[in-house]
DOROTI-884558 format. One line per 4 residues: number of its first residue (from 1); their letters; for each residue x, y, z of C-alpha. Coordinates in nm, 4 decimals. Layout:
N
NUM = a = X,Y,Z | ...
REM end
This chain:
52
1 = mmrr = -1.4785,-0.8943,-0.5936 | -1.3282,-0.7401,-0.2843 | -1.2350,-0.9642,0.0088 | -1.3861,-0.8877,0.3459
5 = lnyl = -1.1131,-0.8898,0.6087 | -1.1396,-0.7750,0.9672 | -0.8453,-0.7500,1.2017 | -0.7617,-0.6806,1.5638
9 = fydr = -0.4176,-0.5566,1.6674 | -0.2987,-0.5858,2.0283 | 0.0349,-0.4418,2.1476 | 0.1718,-0.6617,2.4280
13 = hsea = 0.4906,-0.4586,2.4874 | 0.5472,-0.3354,2.8433 | 0.5952,0.0244,2.7202 | 0.2678,0.0338,2.5245
17 = nfry = 0.0312,0.3107,2.6295 | -0.2438,0.2364,2.3792 | -0.2693,-0.1390,2.3291 | -0.4769,-0.1255,2.0112
21 = dyka = -0.2634,0.1325,1.8229 | 0.0209,-0.0034,1.6097 | 0.1782,0.3374,1.5301 | 0.3764,0.3681,1.8550
25 = mkkr = 0.5389,0.0326,1.7848 | 0.7576,0.1927,1.5143 | 0.9404,0.4021,1.7765 | 1.0689,0.1094,1.9839
29 = ysid = 1.3664,-0.1242,1.9413 | 1.1647,-0.4344,2.0277 | 0.8097,-0.5405,1.9484 | 0.5594,-0.7718,2.1140
33 = fsvl = 0.2215,-0.7876,1.9460 | -0.0639,-1.0116,1.8378 | -0.2829,-0.9785,1.5306 | -0.6064,-1.1633,1.4678
37 = ildn = -0.7308,-1.1582,1.1074 | -1.0773,-1.2790,1.0127 | -1.1275,-1.3679,0.6462 | -1.5045,-1.3752,0.6094
41 = dakk = -1.5013,-1.4926,0.2472 | -1.2735,-1.7920,0.3048 | -1.4088,-1.8484,0.6568 | -1.0579,-1.8508,0.8038
45 = iiyi = -0.9027,-1.7129,1.1203 | -0.5346,-1.6196,1.1180 | -0.3537,-1.5511,1.4452 | -0.0026,-1.4025,1.4508
49 = erdt = 0.2231,-1.3335,1.7497 | 0.5553,-1.1577,1.7114 | 0.8078,-1.1074,1.9912 | 1.1563,-0.9634,1.9541
REM end
């Protein structure tokens, strides 16, 4: 059975032009982002923040 996961990515870096697109993050030397993952099957919420 396939797990149902939903996620939301938010780029908090000062140089971010599109806050919900993670692709531009690869071009920078530092990263500041948050990810919210909703696991509907396990009824869990996972929140991750990463700052460098």
